N, C-alpha and C positions, 0 to 999 in steps of 0.2 A: 655215607656209609661211616658205621662206628668202626674206629680205629683203636684197637685195644693197647696200642703203644703211645697213642696221643691223646685220646679223649677220656674225661672222667667218666666212670662207669662202676657199677656195683657187680660183684662176683658172687655166685652162689655156693655155700659149703655143703656139698652132697652128705657129709656125715653128721653135720648137726642140724640143718635146715635153716641156717642163718647167713645174712649177708655181710659183706666187707666192701667198704667204698675203695676204689682205686683212683689215684690221681697222679698219672704218669707225667703230666705237664708240671707238676709242682718240683721236679727234681732240677729243672733249669732255673729256678729261683736262687738269688745270691745266698750262700751259706757263710755267716760271720762267726760262727761257733768255733770252739777249738777242735782241732783234729791233730792228734799226737799219739806217739808210740809210748808205751809204758816200759819202765825198766823190768828186764826178765827176772822173775821170781827164782830165788835159789833156795831149795829146800833139802833138807838132810835126808839120807836113806831112812835114820831112825831119830826120833824126836823123844827125849825121855820125858816131856811134859805132853805128849799126845795121848789122849784117853783111848785112841783107836790102835796105836802101835803094839806089836805083840810085848806081852809080859807087862805092860803098864797098867795101872789102877784106873778103874771107871769110878763113876759116882757111887757112893754107898761102900765104897772099898772092895768092890769085885775086881779081879785082876784077869786082864786077858790071857789066854795060854800062849805059849810061844809057837804060834801058828806059823807055817812057812807057805801057805798058799792062799786060799779063801778063809772067810772066818764070818759067821753069822751069829748073832745073839739078840735077845729081846731088848728093845730100846729102853734105856733106864729111864727115859722121860717120855713115855708113849703117849700118844695123842687119842688113842684108843684104849677103854680097859675092859679086860674080859668080863667083870661083873656087872656092867651097866644093864639094869632091868629093862626088858623089852615092854616098856610102858609108854603111854601116849599121855600127855597133860596138855588140856585144851581150856583156854580162858576165853570165855564170851564168843566161841568160834571163831576167834580171830587170831588169837596166838597159840600156836601149836608146837610142842615139843615131843620128840620121842627118843627113848633110850636107845643108844647106839653102841653094841659091844663090839669088841674086836681084839685084834692084835698088831702091833707095830714090832718090826725087826729091822735091825741095821746088818748090812751086808759089807764086810770089808773086801775089796777086790783083790788086794796084794798086801803083803807084810811091808813093802817099801813105802814109806812116807812121801816118797819125792815122785812117785808116778801118777800118771793120769792114763785114762783109757787109751789117748792118742800115743802114749809112749810105753805100752804093754806090748809084750810079745803075742802073737796069735795062740801060742799054746797055754799062756795064762788067760787069755781070754775065753778061750774055749772052757776052761775050769769055772770060770764066772758064768758063763752060759749054762754050763751043767748044774751048778749051784741053783741058779734062778729057776731051772726045770725042776730040779729036786724040791725046792721050797713052794713052788706052784703045786705041784701034786700033792704034797702034804697039807697044805692049806686049804686047797680045794676039795679035799676028801672029807673035810669037815662039815657037819651038817648045819652047823651055825654060821658058816662062812659062805657068803654069796658073791662076793667079789675080792679079787686078788689084784691090788696095785702095786706094780713093781716101778720104781723111778729112781732117778738121780737128780739131785741139785749140785751143779758145778759153779763153783766161784762164790766169793763172799757177796756180790751184788745179786746172786740168785737165793741168798739165804744160807749158804752152806756154812756150818759153824766150824769146819775143820777141812784143811786142805787134804788130809789122808784121803787116798782113794775109796769112795765108799759109796753106797746107794742105800735105798730103804724099801721095805715091803709094808704096806699097810693092809691088813685083810680085815674085812667087816661084814655086817649082816646085811646093809642095804646097798642098792646100786647108787654110786653117786651121780651128780647131773650130767657130767659128759658122758658117762656110760649109757644113761638112759637115752640121751638124744641119739648116739650112734647106733645104739641097737634097734631103736625105733626106725631109725633112716635106712639101715640095712635090710631090715626085715619087710619095710613097705617096698623097697626096690625089689626085693626078690619076689614078693607077691605080685607086683605090678609087671615086672619084666622076665620073671622066671630064670633069672641068672643073678650072679654075685656083683654087688656094685663095685667092690673094689679089685676084683679079677678083672671087670671090664675097664676099670680106671688105669691098671697097670698096662693092660693092651693098648688103650689109647694113647697114654704117655709115651710108651715104647715106640709107638708109631709116628707121634709128634716130634720128640726128641727135645724140643725148646726147655722143658722143665726138668729133664733128666740131668742129674748130678754125677751119679756113679750107678754101674750096672755090674752084678756079677752072674754066677750061673743061677743062683737061688734067690737074689734080692735085687731090689731097684731103689735107689734113694732120690727123690724128687723133691723139688720146691712145689708145694700143693697149688694148684691153680686158684685156689680160694685162701692162700696164706695170708695171715694178718701180721706176723712178725716178719722183719726185714730180711732175714737169711734162714727162715723156718724151713724145715725139712722133715720129710715122710720117709721112713724105711718100710717097703712093702714086700712081703714074700711074694714069689711069683705061684707058689703053689698054694692052693685054697686050703686053709686050717684055720681053726677057731682059738688055738692056743699053742704055745711054745712046746708043750709036751708031746706034741706030736712031730717034732723035728727030728729027722734022722742024723746019722753022723755026719754026712757032708753038708747037711744045712746047719748044723750047730757050729763047724768050722767057719763056714761061710758067713754065718750071723756075727762071730766075733771080728771077723775081717771087715765086714762092712761097718760095724761100729768104730772100728780102728780109722779106717780111710776117711770117714766123715768128720771125726773129731780132729785127725790129723789136718784135715782141710780147714776146718774152722781155726785151729791155731795159726795156720800159715796165713790166713786171710788178713787177719789184724795182727800178724807178728808178736802174739801174745797167748797165755793160757787162756783160752775161749770159755766163757761162762756160758751156761745153758741149763734148761730143765728138760730132762729126756724121760720118757716113760712110756711103758707097754700098754696098749688096749687090746684086751683079751676077752674072750666069751665069759658072760657071767657064770658063776658055779653053783647055780641054784636049781640044778637039777635037770631041766630041759638041755637038749644038745646044742640049740641055737645055730642052726645049720647056715644060717645067713651071716653069720659073724665071721669076719676075716680079720685076724689078728694084724696088728701093725705097731709101728714104734714112732711117736713124735718128738722131736727136737724144736724147742721153744728157745732161741737164743735172743738176749735183748740188745745186741750190740748193733748200732746204725752206720756210723761214717767211720769210726776207729775205735781203738781198744776202750777209750774213755767217754765215747759219745753212746747215749743209751737211748732206745726208743721206750717212751711212756704213753700210757693211755691218759689223755688229758682232754679237757675240753668237749669237743664234739664227741670224741670217742666214749667218754663216759656217759654221757647225756643222749647218745642216739646209737652209733654203731662204730666198729672200729674202721679205721682208715689208713692206708698206706701209699707211699709215694713211689717206692722203689717196686716195679712190677714184678712178680714171680719169675717172668722170662729172664729180665735183666739180673736178677739175683742168682738164678740157677747159672747164668753165663758166667758171672763172676766167680762162683763156685766151681764150676767145672775147668775155668783157666786157672784155677788155684790148685786144684786137686793134685796131689802127689802121684 
């Protein structure tokens, strides 16, 4: 019989319709690579050279206000431009390009240069949650915006250009690849089963417990059954909603605490400020209600064995499919045992 703790096997990602190869026996192989702690980074509360700190100048000479809480502004180097024409260019029916208009914003979580989500107080995180909701409501109300992507890249190894606590919001006309896959999967499940995919998944994970890392009144954090990255997690609301604009007062508070607890756990796991990409997947804002869509948060951390050993997609993974050695159950156990 197939033993998921010992035998190589594939796991199906219900949200994307894709597979991941799991090889639990490979964790027994000798590891000769380097495993070490890294020195703790010490940052000042205010950095006069930081373009995100209060009162400092950004590109083009624009100065930040002396903000005391959260602060949002249009990205000075936006990946999306509002004036991109909605035209399609086709060459010989093989090469196709489409104009993609949109807007990119930067969200500063705190005026303090030396903080991370893991170090912020719940009241301060509640203000970040409130700002995300305000931004989602404002951007989603615009006719030309059909997808609002809220995300954070934490750490230089994840491409963050500045350690100041901040995230981004990209809002644009078309639905990106991951959104299309998740929307299709959730709508298909609802049409086939008559119920919500992620509502049922939450219930199943809470019954089994092996992949649950943290649980609160309103949210559950799990290492998903189909996880690709070694310590990937998924924050799921227990109540079905399509987006964060439906969160009530207690859910807003609880979301901030859930984010704080998982990032604290990540920091403690490898005794260093943990790098990750975190992002919200919410219903498209193209008009339909998308009742099947259950919003959630992805955490994709790259670290594998220590603060300096990273997971890469190479070889077989680039040519065939993602593969992982540490099972989601083993990763969840380590995170649970580390959780504060």
